NUMI-793432 format. One record per residue (C-alpha): x, y, z. Coordinates in Angstrom, 1 decimal, always signed. Layout:
REM residues N
REC       c1       c2       c3
REC        X        Y        Z
...
***
This chain:
REM residues 114
REC       c1       c2       c3
REC    +32.2    -14.8     -6.8
REC    +33.8    -13.4    -10.0
REC    +31.9    -10.7    -11.8
REC    +32.9     -8.7    -15.0
REC    +33.7     -5.0    -14.4
REC    +32.7     -2.2    -16.8
REC    +36.2     -2.3    -18.4
REC    +36.0     -6.0    -19.3
REC    +38.3     -7.1    -16.5
REC    +37.0     -9.3    -13.6
REC    +36.5     -8.3    -10.0
REC    +36.6    -11.0     -7.4
REC    +34.5    -11.2     -4.2
REC    +32.1     -8.3     -5.1
REC    +28.5     -9.2     -4.4
REC    +25.5     -7.3     -5.8
REC    +23.9     -5.0     -3.2
REC    +20.7     -6.5     -1.9
REC    +18.1     -4.6     +0.2
REC    +17.7     -6.1     +3.6
REC    +14.3     -6.3     +5.1
REC    +15.3     -3.6     +7.6
REC    +16.3     -1.2     +4.8
REC    +13.0     -1.5     +2.9
REC    +10.7     +1.6     +3.3
REC     +7.5     -0.3     +3.5
REC     +6.0     +2.0     +0.8
REC     +4.8     +1.0     -2.6
REC     +3.6     +2.8     -5.7
REC     +0.3     +1.7     -7.3
REC     -0.6     +2.8    -10.8
REC     -4.1     +2.5    -12.4
REC     -4.9     +3.2    -16.0
REC     -8.0     +2.7    -18.1
REC    -11.4     +3.9    -19.2
REC    -13.1     +6.1    -16.7
REC    -16.2     +4.6    -14.9
REC    -17.9     +4.9    -11.6
REC    -16.3     +2.9     -8.7
REC    -12.6     +2.7     -9.7
REC    -11.3     +4.6     -6.6
REC    -13.7     +2.9     -4.3
REC    -12.9     -0.6     -5.7
REC     -9.1     -0.1     -5.4
REC     -9.4     +1.5     -2.0
REC    -11.5     -1.4     -0.7
REC     -8.8     -3.9     -1.8
REC     -6.2     -1.8     +0.1
REC     -8.4     -1.6     +3.2
REC     -9.1     -5.4     +3.2
REC     -5.3     -6.0     +3.1
REC     -4.7     -3.4     +5.9
REC     -2.7     -1.2     +3.5
REC     -2.7     +2.5     +4.3
REC     -3.1     +4.9     +1.4
REC     -0.6     +7.8     +2.0
REC     -1.2     +9.9     -1.1
REC     -3.3     +9.8     -4.3
REC     -3.0    +11.7     -7.6
REC     -5.7    +11.0    -10.2
REC     -7.0    +12.6    -13.3
REC     -9.5    +12.0    -16.1
REC     -8.6    +13.2    -19.6
REC    -11.7    +12.8    -21.8
REC    -12.6     +9.2    -21.0
REC     -9.1     +8.1    -19.9
REC     -8.6     +7.5    -16.2
REC     -5.1     +7.6    -14.5
REC     -4.2     +7.3    -10.8
REC     -1.0     +7.0     -8.9
REC     -1.1     +6.1     -5.2
REC     +1.7     +5.9     -2.6
REC     +0.7     +3.2     +0.0
REC     +2.2     +1.9     +3.2
REC     +2.4     -1.9     +3.0
REC     +4.4     -2.3     +6.2
REC     +1.4     -3.4     +8.3
REC     -0.3     -5.4     +5.6
REC     -2.0     -8.6     +6.5
REC     -0.8    -10.3     +3.3
REC     +2.3    -10.3     +1.1
REC     +3.0     -7.8     -1.7
REC     +2.5    -10.6     -4.2
REC     -1.0    -11.3     -2.8
REC     -1.9     -7.5     -2.9
REC     -0.7     -7.4     -6.5
REC     -2.9    -10.4     -7.3
REC     -6.0     -8.9     -5.6
REC     -5.4     -5.6     -7.4
REC     -5.1     -7.3    -10.8
REC     -8.3     -9.2    -10.3
REC    -10.1     -6.0     -9.2
REC     -8.6     -4.1    -12.1
REC    -10.0     -6.7    -14.5
REC    -13.4     -6.4    -12.9
REC    -13.3     -2.6    -13.2
REC    -11.8     -2.6    -16.7
REC     -8.5     -0.9    -15.7
REC     -4.9     -2.0    -15.5
REC     -3.4     -2.0    -11.9
REC     +0.2     -2.5    -11.0
REC     +2.0     -2.2     -7.6
REC     +5.8     -2.0     -7.1
REC     +8.0     -1.3     -4.0
REC     +9.2     +2.3     -3.7
REC    +12.8     +1.1     -3.9
REC    +12.3     -0.2     -7.4
REC    +11.4     +3.4     -8.6
REC    +14.3     +4.9     -6.7
REC    +16.7     +2.3     -8.2
REC    +15.6     +3.1    -11.7
REC    +16.5     +6.8    -11.3
REC    +19.8     +6.2     -9.5
REC    +23.0     +7.0    -11.5
***
């Protein structure tokens, strides 16, 4: 494989680093943002429990009528794929009137790596 380097020359045989399944942490970050209402935490937590996802940590706040929550979850023992968890969370979010996203922990670490 030939890839351009930063200086404009080309490097031969260098493959992009890919995370192997063994190197993945099994953790993911879930963000929830929207208008505050009764049942948001319960609804999201039920989706996690139904998928056998363990909630490791939660930080949530309500500023006036605006609800925000960040969760760190362990998806290692999940009974479904990350894509299916994401789909279920999105559907529940629509039902609750909030936006829900989930991303592997490695994505966040990679964004802050120099």
